[in-house]
PDB file of N, CA, C and O in Angstrom, chain B, residues numbered from 101:
ATOM      1  N   UNK B 101     -99.141-170.362-124.412  1.00  0.00           N
ATOM      2  CA  UNK B 101     -99.297-171.636-125.072  1.00  0.00           C
ATOM      3  C   UNK B 101     -98.624-172.702-124.207  1.00  0.00           C
ATOM      4  O   UNK B 101     -97.464-172.567-123.820  1.00  0.00           O
ATOM      5  N   UNK B 102     -99.361-173.741-123.921  1.00  0.00           N
ATOM      6  CA  UNK B 102     -98.788-174.892-123.235  1.00  0.00           C
ATOM      7  C   UNK B 102     -98.407-175.924-124.276  1.00  0.00           C
ATOM      8  O   UNK B 102     -99.092-176.100-125.284  1.00  0.00           O
ATOM      9  N   UNK B 103     -97.317-176.595-124.017  1.00  0.00           N
ATOM     10  CA  UNK B 103     -96.808-177.544-124.981  1.00  0.00           C
ATOM     11  C   UNK B 103     -96.463-178.829-124.259  1.00  0.00           C
ATOM     12  O   UNK B 103     -95.743-178.811-123.260  1.00  0.00           O
ATOM     13  N   UNK B 104     -96.968-179.938-124.755  1.00  0.00           N
ATOM     14  CA  UNK B 104     -96.637-181.244-124.191  1.00  0.00           C
ATOM     15  C   UNK B 104     -95.626-181.912-125.101  1.00  0.00           C
ATOM     16  O   UNK B 104     -95.848-182.038-126.306  1.00  0.00           O
ATOM     17  N   UNK B 105     -94.527-182.334-124.526  1.00  0.00           N
ATOM     18  CA  UNK B 105     -93.482-182.986-125.302  1.00  0.00           C
ATOM     19  C   UNK B 105     -93.437-184.468-124.962  1.00  0.00           C
ATOM     20  O   UNK B 105     -93.634-184.864-123.813  1.00  0.00           O
ATOM     21  N   UNK B 106     -93.176-185.271-125.972  1.00  0.00           N
ATOM     22  CA  UNK B 106     -93.000-186.693-125.720  1.00  0.00           C
ATOM     23  C   UNK B 106     -91.657-186.897-125.019  1.00  0.00           C
ATOM     24  O   UNK B 106     -90.770-186.048-125.115  1.00  0.00           O
ATOM     25  N   UNK B 107     -91.506-188.007-124.322  1.00  0.00           N
ATOM     26  CA  UNK B 107     -90.214-188.284-123.683  1.00  0.00           C
ATOM     27  C   UNK B 107     -89.060-188.292-124.679  1.00  0.00           C
ATOM     28  O   UNK B 107     -87.943-187.901-124.341  1.00  0.00           O
ATOM     29  N   UNK B 108     -89.328-188.734-125.906  1.00  0.00           N
ATOM     30  CA  UNK B 108     -88.271-188.766-126.921  1.00  0.00           C
ATOM     31  C   UNK B 108     -87.811-187.352-127.282  1.00  0.00           C
ATOM     32  O   UNK B 108     -86.614-187.099-127.419  1.00  0.00           O
ATOM     33  N   UNK B 109     -88.755-186.446-127.432  1.00  0.00           N
ATOM     34  CA  UNK B 109     -88.400-185.065-127.765  1.00  0.00           C
ATOM     35  C   UNK B 109     -87.687-184.417-126.589  1.00  0.00           C
ATOM     36  O   UNK B 109     -86.706-183.698-126.781  1.00  0.00           O
ATOM     37  N   UNK B 110     -88.164-184.660-125.381  1.00  0.00           N
ATOM     38  CA  UNK B 110     -87.485-184.126-124.199  1.00  0.00           C
ATOM     39  C   UNK B 110     -86.045-184.626-124.153  1.00  0.00           C
ATOM     40  O   UNK B 110     -85.136-183.872-123.806  1.00  0.00           O
ATOM     41  N   UNK B 111     -85.835-185.888-124.500  1.00  0.00           N
ATOM     42  CA  UNK B 111     -84.483-186.450-124.486  1.00  0.00           C
ATOM     43  C   UNK B 111     -83.609-185.805-125.560  1.00  0.00           C
ATOM     44  O   UNK B 111     -82.430-185.533-125.331  1.00  0.00           O
ATOM     45  N   UNK B 112     -84.186-185.566-126.712  1.00  0.00           N
ATOM     46  CA  UNK B 112     -83.417-184.918-127.779  1.00  0.00           C
ATOM     47  C   UNK B 112     -82.987-183.518-127.362  1.00  0.00           C
ATOM     48  O   UNK B 112     -81.858-183.108-127.632  1.00  0.00           O
ATOM     49  N   UNK B 113     -83.871-182.792-126.715  1.00  0.00           N
ATOM     50  CA  UNK B 113     -83.522-181.453-126.222  1.00  0.00           C
ATOM     51  C   UNK B 113     -82.445-181.566-125.157  1.00  0.00           C
ATOM     52  O   UNK B 113     -81.471-180.813-125.168  1.00  0.00           O
ATOM     53  N   UNK B 114     -82.619-182.504-124.243  1.00  0.00           N
ATOM     54  CA  UNK B 114     -81.627-182.710-123.185  1.00  0.00           C
ATOM     55  C   UNK B 114     -80.271-183.074-123.773  1.00  0.00           C
ATOM     56  O   UNK B 114     -79.240-182.610-123.285  1.00  0.00           O
ATOM     57  N   UNK B 115     -80.261-183.897-124.814  1.00  0.00           N
ATOM     58  CA  UNK B 115     -78.997-184.261-125.464  1.00  0.00           C
ATOM     59  C   UNK B 115     -78.288-183.027-126.012  1.00  0.00           C
ATOM     60  O   UNK B 115     -77.074-182.890-125.863  1.00  0.00           O
ATOM     61  N   UNK B 116     -79.039-182.131-126.643  1.00  0.00           N
ATOM     62  CA  UNK B 116     -78.449-180.901-127.178  1.00  0.00           C
ATOM     63  C   UNK B 116     -77.863-180.046-126.056  1.00  0.00           C
ATOM     64  O   UNK B 116     -76.781-179.478-126.197  1.00  0.00           O
ATOM     65  N   UNK B 117     -78.580-179.963-124.956  1.00  0.00           N
ATOM     66  CA  UNK B 117     -78.103-179.186-123.816  1.00  0.00           C
ATOM     67  C   UNK B 117     -76.865-179.835-123.206  1.00  0.00           C
ATOM     68  O   UNK B 117     -75.899-179.145-122.876  1.00  0.00           O
ATOM     69  N   UNK B 118     -76.890-181.160-123.054  1.00  0.00           N
ATOM     70  CA  UNK B 118     -75.758-181.874-122.462  1.00  0.00           C
ATOM     71  C   UNK B 118     -74.512-181.793-123.325  1.00  0.00           C
ATOM     72  O   UNK B 118     -73.393-181.825-122.814  1.00  0.00           O
ATOM     73  N   UNK B 119     -74.703-181.691-124.619  1.00  0.00           N
ATOM     74  CA  UNK B 119     -73.563-181.578-125.524  1.00  0.00           C
ATOM     75  C   UNK B 119     -73.016-180.156-125.571  1.00  0.00           C
ATOM     76  O   UNK B 119     -72.000-179.893-126.215  1.00  0.00           O
ATOM     77  N   UNK B 120     -73.691-179.251-124.890  1.00  0.00           N
ATOM     78  CA  UNK B 120     -73.218-177.874-124.823  1.00  0.00           C
ATOM     79  C   UNK B 120     -73.534-177.038-126.042  1.00  0.00           C
ATOM     80  O   UNK B 120     -72.988-175.946-126.201  1.00  0.00           O
ATOM     81  N   UNK B 121     -74.412-177.530-126.912  1.00  0.00           N
ATOM     82  CA  UNK B 121     -74.744-176.781-128.118  1.00  0.00           C
ATOM     83  C   UNK B 121     -75.632-175.576-127.812  1.00  0.00           C
ATOM     84  O   UNK B 121     -75.594-174.577-128.529  1.00  0.00           O
ATOM     85  N   UNK B 122     -76.423-175.668-126.758  1.00  0.00           N
ATOM     86  CA  UNK B 122     -77.371-174.615-126.412  1.00  0.00           C
ATOM     87  C   UNK B 122     -77.382-174.436-124.899  1.00  0.00           C
ATOM     88  O   UNK B 122     -77.008-175.337-124.148  1.00  0.00           O
ATOM     89  N   UNK B 123     -77.819-173.256-124.467  1.00  0.00           N
ATOM     90  CA  UNK B 123     -77.865-172.935-123.046  1.00  0.00           C
ATOM     91  C   UNK B 123     -79.210-173.257-122.404  1.00  0.00           C
ATOM     92  O   UNK B 123     -79.303-173.401-121.185  1.00  0.00           O
ATOM     93  N   UNK B 124     -80.254-173.370-123.229  1.00  0.00           N
ATOM     94  CA  UNK B 124     -81.582-173.615-122.667  1.00  0.00           C
ATOM     95  C   UNK B 124     -82.449-174.350-123.687  1.00  0.00           C
ATOM     96  O   UNK B 124     -82.155-174.365-124.882  1.00  0.00           O
ATOM     97  N   UNK B 125     -83.521-174.955-123.186  1.00  0.00           N
ATOM     98  CA  UNK B 125     -84.471-175.619-124.069  1.00  0.00           C
ATOM     99  C   UNK B 125     -85.081-174.607-125.037  1.00  0.00           C
ATOM    100  O   UNK B 125     -85.376-174.930-126.187  1.00  0.00           O
ATOM    101  N   UNK B 126     -85.262-173.393-124.558  1.00  0.00           N
ATOM    102  CA  UNK B 126     -85.802-172.316-125.395  1.00  0.00           C
ATOM    103  C   UNK B 126     -84.919-172.100-126.625  1.00  0.00           C
ATOM    104  O   UNK B 126     -85.425-171.952-127.738  1.00  0.00           O
ATOM    105  N   UNK B 127     -83.594-172.083-126.423  1.00  0.00           N
ATOM    106  CA  UNK B 127     -82.660-171.909-127.543  1.00  0.00           C
ATOM    107  C   UNK B 127     -82.747-173.068-128.524  1.00  0.00           C
ATOM    108  O   UNK B 127     -82.670-172.863-129.735  1.00  0.00           O
ATOM    109  N   UNK B 128     -82.906-174.283-128.012  1.00  0.00           N
ATOM    110  CA  UNK B 128     -83.022-175.454-128.882  1.00  0.00           C
ATOM    111  C   UNK B 128     -84.258-175.318-129.764  1.00  0.00           C
ATOM    112  O   UNK B 128     -84.201-175.555-130.970  1.00  0.00           O
ATOM    113  N   UNK B 129     -85.363-174.939-129.157  1.00  0.00           N
ATOM    114  CA  UNK B 129     -86.609-174.804-129.911  1.00  0.00           C
ATOM    115  C   UNK B 129     -86.515-173.671-130.925  1.00  0.00           C
ATOM    116  O   UNK B 129     -86.999-173.807-132.049  1.00  0.00           O
ATOM    117  N   UNK B 130     -85.896-172.549-130.541  1.00  0.00           N
ATOM    118  CA  UNK B 130     -85.722-171.448-131.496  1.00  0.00           C
ATOM    119  C   UNK B 130     -84.868-171.872-132.690  1.00  0.00           C
ATOM    120  O   UNK B 130     -85.156-171.509-133.830  1.00  0.00           O
ATOM    121  N   UNK B 131     -83.809-172.648-132.416  1.00  0.00           N
ATOM    122  CA  UNK B 131     -82.949-173.128-133.499  1.00  0.00           C
ATOM    123  C   UNK B 131     -83.733-174.062-134.419  1.00  0.00           C
ATOM    124  O   UNK B 131     -83.585-174.004-135.639  1.00  0.00           O
ATOM    125  N   UNK B 132     -84.554-174.908-133.841  1.00  0.00           N
ATOM    126  CA  UNK B 132     -85.359-175.821-134.648  1.00  0.00           C
ATOM    127  C   UNK B 132     -86.351-175.052-135.515  1.00  0.00           C
ATOM    128  O   UNK B 132     -86.555-175.384-136.682  1.00  0.00           O
ATOM    129  N   UNK B 133     -86.963-174.029-134.939  1.00  0.00           N
ATOM    130  CA  UNK B 133     -87.912-173.216-135.709  1.00  0.00           C
ATOM    131  C   UNK B 133     -87.203-172.450-136.819  1.00  0.00           C
ATOM    132  O   UNK B 133     -87.744-172.289-137.913  1.00  0.00           O
ATOM    133  N   UNK B 134     -85.994-171.978-136.537  1.00  0.00           N
ATOM    134  CA  UNK B 134     -85.209-171.289-137.566  1.00  0.00           C
ATOM    135  C   UNK B 134     -84.914-172.229-138.724  1.00  0.00           C
ATOM    136  O   UNK B 134     -85.040-171.845-139.886  1.00  0.00           O
ATOM    137  N   UNK B 135     -84.522-173.459-138.410  1.00  0.00           N
ATOM    138  CA  UNK B 135     -84.279-174.441-139.472  1.00  0.00           C
ATOM    139  C   UNK B 135     -85.544-174.739-140.259  1.00  0.00           C
ATOM    140  O   UNK B 135     -85.498-174.899-141.479  1.00  0.00           O
ATOM    141  N   UNK B 136     -86.666-174.812-139.570  1.00  0.00           N
ATOM    142  CA  UNK B 136     -87.941-175.042-140.245  1.00  0.00           C
ATOM    143  C   UNK B 136     -88.258-173.895-141.200  1.00  0.00           C
ATOM    144  O   UNK B 136     -88.698-174.121-142.328  1.00  0.00           O
ATOM    145  N   UNK B 137     -88.029-172.656-140.740  1.00  0.00           N
ATOM    146  CA  UNK B 137     -88.258-171.495-141.602  1.00  0.00           C
ATOM    147  C   UNK B 137     -87.357-171.539-142.834  1.00  0.00           C
ATOM    148  O   UNK B 137     -87.808-171.272-143.947  1.00  0.00           O
ATOM    149  N   UNK B 138     -86.072-171.879-142.630  1.00  0.00           N
ATOM    150  CA  UNK B 138     -85.139-171.945-143.752  1.00  0.00           C
ATOM    151  C   UNK B 138     -85.533-173.052-144.731  1.00  0.00           C
ATOM    152  O   UNK B 138     -85.420-172.885-145.946  1.00  0.00           O
ATOM    153  N   UNK B 139     -85.992-174.175-144.195  1.00  0.00           N
ATOM    154  CA  UNK B 139     -86.434-175.278-145.049  1.00  0.00           C
ATOM    155  C   UNK B 139     -87.633-174.847-145.886  1.00  0.00           C
ATOM    156  O   UNK B 139     -87.691-175.141-147.080  1.00  0.00           O
ATOM    157  N   UNK B 140     -88.584-174.159-145.277  1.00  0.00           N
ATOM    158  CA  UNK B 140     -89.762-173.691-146.001  1.00  0.00           C
ATOM    159  C   UNK B 140     -89.360-172.713-147.096  1.00  0.00           C
ATOM    160  O   UNK B 140     -89.890-172.775-148.205  1.00  0.00           O
ATOM    161  N   UNK B 141     -88.425-171.807-146.795  1.00  0.00           N
ATOM    162  CA  UNK B 141     -87.948-170.843-147.787  1.00  0.00           C
ATOM    163  C   UNK B 141     -87.270-171.561-148.944  1.00  0.00           C
ATOM    164  O   UNK B 141     -87.485-171.229-150.109  1.00  0.00           O
ATOM    165  N   UNK B 142     -86.452-172.544-148.610  1.00  0.00           N
ATOM    166  CA  UNK B 142     -85.766-173.327-149.644  1.00  0.00           C
ATOM    167  C   UNK B 142     -86.776-174.036-150.537  1.00  0.00           C
ATOM    168  O   UNK B 142     -86.642-174.019-151.761  1.00  0.00           O
ATOM    169  N   UNK B 143     -87.784-174.659-149.934  1.00  0.00           N
ATOM    170  CA  UNK B 143     -88.789-175.367-150.715  1.00  0.00           C
ATOM    171  C   UNK B 143     -89.594-174.414-151.591  1.00  0.00           C
ATOM    172  O   UNK B 143     -89.939-174.753-152.723  1.00  0.00           O
ATOM    173  N   UNK B 144     -89.891-173.232-151.079  1.00  0.00           N
ATOM    174  CA  UNK B 144     -90.610-172.234-151.873  1.00  0.00           C
ATOM    175  C   UNK B 144     -89.783-171.835-153.086  1.00  0.00           C
ATOM    176  O   UNK B 144     -90.302-171.768-154.200  1.00  0.00           O
ATOM    177  N   UNK B 145     -88.495-171.570-152.871  1.00  0.00           N
ATOM    178  CA  UNK B 145     -87.614-171.190-153.973  1.00  0.00           C
ATOM    179  C   UNK B 145     -87.461-172.337-154.968  1.00  0.00           C
ATOM    180  O   UNK B 145     -87.434-172.113-156.178  1.00  0.00           O
ATOM    181  N   UNK B 146     -87.362-173.555-154.463  1.00  0.00           N
ATOM    182  CA  UNK B 146     -87.235-174.716-155.334  1.00  0.00           C
ATOM    183  C   UNK B 146     -88.480-174.886-156.199  1.00  0.00           C
ATOM    184  O   UNK B 146     -88.377-175.168-157.393  1.00  0.00           O
ATOM    185  N   UNK B 147     -89.653-174.715-155.598  1.00  0.00           N
ATOM    186  CA  UNK B 147     -90.896-174.816-156.369  1.00  0.00           C
ATOM    187  C   UNK B 147     -90.964-173.740-157.448  1.00  0.00           C
ATOM    188  O   UNK B 147     -91.437-173.996-158.555  1.00  0.00           O
ATOM    189  N   UNK B 148     -90.488-172.531-157.124  1.00  0.00           N
ATOM    190  CA  UNK B 148     -90.469-171.452-158.116  1.00  0.00           C
ATOM    191  C   UNK B 148     -89.525-171.802-159.260  1.00  0.00           C
ATOM    192  O   UNK B 148     -89.857-171.590-160.426  1.00  0.00           O
ATOM    193  N   UNK B 149     -88.354-172.335-158.934  1.00  0.00           N
ATOM    194  CA  UNK B 149     -87.394-172.719-159.968  1.00  0.00           C
ATOM    195  C   UNK B 149     -87.953-173.833-160.846  1.00  0.00           C
ATOM    196  O   UNK B 149     -87.761-173.832-162.062  1.00  0.00           O
ATOM    197  N   UNK B 150     -88.642-174.774-160.224  1.00  0.00           N
ATOM    198  CA  UNK B 150     -89.252-175.865-161.004  1.00  0.00           C
ATOM    199  C   UNK B 150     -90.316-175.312-161.942  1.00  0.00           C
ATOM    200  O   UNK B 150     -90.401-175.730-163.097  1.00  0.00           O
ATOM    201  N   UNK B 151     -91.129-174.377-161.459  1.00  0.00           N
ATOM    202  CA  UNK B 151     -92.172-173.778-162.301  1.00  0.00           C
ATOM    203  C   UNK B 151     -91.543-173.038-163.474  1.00  0.00           C
ATOM    204  O   UNK B 151     -92.040-173.126-164.597  1.00  0.00           O
ATOM    205  N   UNK B 152     -90.457-172.313-163.229  1.00  0.00           N
ATOM    206  CA  UNK B 152     -89.760-171.612-164.315  1.00  0.00           C
ATOM    207  C   UNK B 152     -89.234-172.621-165.322  1.00  0.00           C
ATOM    208  O   UNK B 152     -89.388-172.435-166.529  1.00  0.00           O
ATOM    209  N   UNK B 153     -88.614-173.685-164.833  1.00  0.00           N
ATOM    210  CA  UNK B 153     -88.084-174.716-165.727  1.00  0.00           C
ATOM    211  C   UNK B 153     -89.176-175.375-166.542  1.00  0.00           C
ATOM    212  O   UNK B 153     -88.997-175.633-167.733  1.00  0.00           O
ATOM    213  N   UNK B 154     -90.304-175.647-165.912  1.00  0.00           N
ATOM    214  CA  UNK B 154     -91.423-176.275-166.631  1.00  0.00           C
ATOM    215  C   UNK B 154     -91.928-175.350-167.733  1.00  0.00           C
ATOM    216  O   UNK B 154     -92.235-175.800-168.836  1.00  0.00           O
ATOM    217  N   UNK B 155     -92.013-174.068-167.432  1.00  0.00           N
ATOM    218  CA  UNK B 155     -92.450-173.098-168.440  1.00  0.00           C
ATOM    219  C   UNK B 155     -91.450-173.043-169.593  1.00  0.00           C
ATOM    220  O   UNK B 155     -91.841-173.003-170.759  1.00  0.00           O
ATOM    221  N   UNK B 156     -90.167-173.042-169.264  1.00  0.00           N
ATOM    222  CA  UNK B 156     -89.147-173.011-170.309  1.00  0.00           C
ATOM    223  C   UNK B 156     -89.213-174.253-171.180  1.00  0.00           C
ATOM    224  O   UNK B 156     -89.033-174.172-172.395  1.00  0.00           O
ATOM    225  N   UNK B 157     -89.470-175.401-170.567  1.00  0.00           N
ATOM    226  CA  UNK B 157     -89.598-176.635-171.344  1.00  0.00           C
ATOM    227  C   UNK B 157     -90.798-176.541-172.279  1.00  0.00           C
ATOM    228  O   UNK B 157     -90.701-176.898-173.453  1.00  0.00           O
ATOM    229  N   UNK B 158     -91.931-176.060-171.762  1.00  0.00           N
ATOM    230  CA  UNK B 158     -93.132-175.921-172.579  1.00  0.00           C
ATOM    231  C   UNK B 158     -92.895-174.991-173.760  1.00  0.00           C
ATOM    232  O   UNK B 158     -93.481-175.177-174.826  1.00  0.00           O
ATOM    233  N   UNK B 159     -92.036-173.986-173.576  1.00  0.00           N
ATOM    234  CA  UNK B 159     -91.758-173.026-174.635  1.00  0.00           C
ATOM    235  C   UNK B 159     -90.598-173.474-175.531  1.00  0.00           C
ATOM    236  O   UNK B 159     -90.192-172.757-176.446  1.00  0.00           O
ATOM    237  N   UNK B 160     -90.084-174.651-175.258  1.00  0.00           N
ATOM    238  CA  UNK B 160     -89.003-175.182-176.085  1.00  0.00           C
ATOM    239  C   UNK B 160     -87.648-174.574-175.788  1.00  0.00           C
ATOM    240  O   UNK B 160     -86.719-174.713-176.583  1.00  0.00           O
ATOM    241  N   UNK B 161     -87.525-173.913-174.676  1.00  0.00           N
ATOM    242  CA  UNK B 161     -86.260-173.277-174.305  1.00  0.00           C
ATOM    243  C   UNK B 161     -85.399-174.274-173.516  1.00  0.00           C
ATOM    244  O   UNK B 161     -85.191-174.131-172.311  1.00  0.00           O
ATOM    245  N   UNK B 162     -84.919-175.263-174.223  1.00  0.00           N
ATOM    246  CA  UNK B 162     -84.125-176.307-173.589  1.00  0.00           C
ATOM    247  C   UNK B 162     -82.826-176.495-174.345  1.00  0.00           C
ATOM    248  O   UNK B 162     -82.719-176.147-175.521  1.00  0.00           O
ATOM    249  N   UNK B 163     -81.856-177.038-173.669  1.00  0.00           N
ATOM    250  CA  UNK B 163     -80.567-177.376-174.273  1.00  0.00           C
ATOM    251  C   UNK B 163     -80.335-178.857-174.011  1.00  0.00           C
ATOM    252  O   UNK B 163     -80.589-179.353-172.914  1.00  0.00           O
ATOM    253  N   UNK B 164     -79.857-179.546-175.020  1.00  0.00           N
ATOM    254  CA  UNK B 164     -79.567-180.964-174.886  1.00  0.00           C
ATOM    255  C   UNK B 164     -78.538-181.178-173.771  1.00  0.00           C
ATOM    256  O   UNK B 164     -77.517-180.492-173.724  1.00  0.00           O
ATOM    257  N   UNK B 165     -78.807-182.117-172.889  1.00  0.00           N
ATOM    258  CA  UNK B 165     -77.925-182.390-171.755  1.00  0.00           C
ATOM    259  C   UNK B 165     -76.511-182.733-172.175  1.00  0.00           C
ATOM    260  O   UNK B 165     -75.553-182.303-171.531  1.00  0.00           O
ATOM    261  N   UNK B 166     -76.365-183.499-173.244  1.00  0.00           N
ATOM    262  CA  UNK B 166     -75.032-183.860-173.731  1.00  0.00           C
ATOM    263  C   UNK B 166     -74.244-182.619-174.133  1.00  0.00           C
ATOM    264  O   UNK B 166     -73.042-182.534-173.882  1.00  0.00           O
ATOM    265  N   UNK B 167     -74.920-181.658-174.757  1.00  0.00           N
ATOM    266  CA  UNK B 167     -74.252-180.411-175.145  1.00  0.00           C
ATOM    267  C   UNK B 167     -73.775-179.646-173.919  1.00  0.00           C
ATOM    268  O   UNK B 167     -72.680-179.084-173.921  1.00  0.00           O
ATOM    269  N   UNK B 168     -74.588-179.624-172.879  1.00  0.00           N
ATOM    270  CA  UNK B 168     -74.214-178.922-171.652  1.00  0.00           C
ATOM    271  C   UNK B 168     -72.970-179.553-171.053  1.00  0.00           C
ATOM    272  O   UNK B 168     -72.021-178.851-170.705  1.00  0.00           O
ATOM    273  N   UNK B 169     -72.968-180.883-170.931  1.00  0.00           N
ATOM    274  CA  UNK B 169     -71.816-181.554-170.338  1.00  0.00           C
ATOM    275  C   UNK B 169     -70.570-181.422-171.207  1.00  0.00           C
ATOM    276  O   UNK B 169     -69.467-181.254-170.686  1.00  0.00           O
ATOM    277  N   UNK B 170     -70.733-181.496-172.507  1.00  0.00           N
ATOM    278  CA  UNK B 170     -69.593-181.298-173.407  1.00  0.00           C
ATOM    279  C   UNK B 170     -69.008-179.899-173.221  1.00  0.00           C
ATOM    280  O   UNK B 170     -67.788-179.741-173.176  1.00  0.00           O
ATOM    281  N   UNK B 171     -69.855-178.899-173.113  1.00  0.00           N
ATOM    282  CA  UNK B 171     -69.402-177.529-172.917  1.00  0.00           C
ATOM    283  C   UNK B 171     -68.644-177.386-171.600  1.00  0.00           C
ATOM    284  O   UNK B 171     -67.597-176.740-171.547  1.00  0.00           O
ATOM    285  N   UNK B 172     -69.167-177.981-170.554  1.00  0.00           N
ATOM    286  CA  UNK B 172     -68.496-177.911-169.242  1.00  0.00           C
ATOM    287  C   UNK B 172     -67.140-178.599-169.311  1.00  0.00           C
ATOM    288  O   UNK B 172     -66.141-178.058-168.838  1.00  0.00           O
ATOM    289  N   UNK B 173     -67.105-179.784-169.896  1.00  0.00           N
ATOM    290  CA  UNK B 173     -65.835-180.513-170.007  1.00  0.00           C
ATOM    291  C   UNK B 173     -64.820-179.739-170.831  1.00  0.00           C
ATOM    292  O   UNK B 173     -63.637-179.715-170.492  1.00  0.00           O
ATOM    293  N   UNK B 174     -65.269-179.106-171.907  1.00  0.00           N
ATOM    294  CA  UNK B 174     -64.357-178.304-172.737  1.00  0.00           C
ATOM    295  C   UNK B 174     -63.777-177.146-171.938  1.00  0.00           C
ATOM    296  O   UNK B 174     -62.583-176.861-172.032  1.00  0.00           O
ATOM    297  N   UNK B 175     -64.621-176.475-171.149  1.00  0.00           N
ATOM    298  CA  UNK B 175     -64.129-175.354-170.344  1.00  0.00           C
ATOM    299  C   UNK B 175     -63.141-175.824-169.285  1.00  0.00           C
ATOM    300  O   UNK B 175     -62.167-175.132-168.989  1.00  0.00           O
ATOM    301  N   UNK B 176     -63.389-176.989-168.719  1.00  0.00           N
ATOM    302  CA  UNK B 176     -62.488-177.515-167.690  1.00  0.00           C
ATOM    303  C   UNK B 176     -61.140-177.919-168.274  1.00  0.00           C
ATOM    304  O   UNK B 176     -60.130-177.886-167.571  1.00  0.00           O
ATOM    305  N   UNK B 177     -61.110-178.293-169.535  1.00  0.00           N
ATOM    306  CA  UNK B 177     -59.886-178.725-170.172  1.00  0.00           C
ATOM    307  C   UNK B 177     -59.052-177.567-170.716  1.00  0.00           C
ATOM    308  O   UNK B 177     -57.885-177.751-171.061  1.00  0.00           O
ATOM    309  N   UNK B 178     -59.644-176.380-170.793  1.00  0.00           N
ATOM    310  CA  UNK B 178     -58.930-175.202-171.304  1.00  0.00           C
ATOM    311  C   UNK B 178     -57.939-174.728-170.248  1.00  0.00           C
ATOM    312  O   UNK B 178     -58.238-174.736-169.054  1.00  0.00           O
ATOM    313  N   UNK B 179     -56.747-174.311-170.702  1.00  0.00           N
ATOM    314  CA  UNK B 179     -55.790-173.741-169.741  1.00  0.00           C
ATOM    315  C   UNK B 179     -56.379-172.483-169.107  1.00  0.00           C
ATOM    316  O   UNK B 179     -57.038-171.682-169.769  1.00  0.00           O
ATOM    317  N   UNK B 180     -56.129-172.333-167.836  1.00  0.00           N
ATOM    318  CA  UNK B 180     -56.660-171.193-167.102  1.00  0.00           C
ATOM    319  C   UNK B 180     -55.635-170.073-167.100  1.00  0.00           C
ATOM    320  O   UNK B 180     -54.594-170.197-166.454  1.00  0.00           O
ATOM    321  N   UNK B 181     -55.907-168.973-167.812  1.00  0.00           N
ATOM    322  CA  UNK B 181     -54.936-167.869-167.829  1.00  0.00           C
ATOM    323  C   UNK B 181     -54.740-167.317-166.427  1.00  0.00           C
ATOM    324  O   UNK B 181     -55.680-167.236-165.635  1.00  0.00           O
ATOM    325  N   UNK B 182     -53.526-166.946-166.141  1.00  0.00           N
ATOM    326  CA  UNK B 182     -53.233-166.360-164.836  1.00  0.00           C
ATOM    327  C   UNK B 182     -52.712-167.386-163.849  1.00  0.00           C
ATOM    328  O   UNK B 182     -52.444-167.058-162.694  1.00  0.00           O
ATOM    329  N   UNK B 183     -52.567-168.627-164.295  1.00  0.00           N
ATOM    330  CA  UNK B 183     -52.030-169.638-163.390  1.00  0.00           C
ATOM    331  C   UNK B 183     -50.640-170.001-163.795  1.00  0.00           C
ATOM    332  O   UNK B 183     -50.010-170.842-163.154  1.00  0.00           O
TER     333      UNK B 183
END
């Protein structure tokens, strides 16, 4: 595969190399692809969580937000045993 890079992208790669973050342009590109893969995985998981939440809302499985925050605040105000 041949790849044409814009001068801006070449400069960004060069900056990473000059800063000592990577040993080669190949490493920079691999790191970028790894981040892209992680981003895609995160978005997939987020979409799944949203779908679950939407289903729970449709089924009426919700808790009032004020109740949630009140519960959290109450737990934070309780003395922590063992301290």
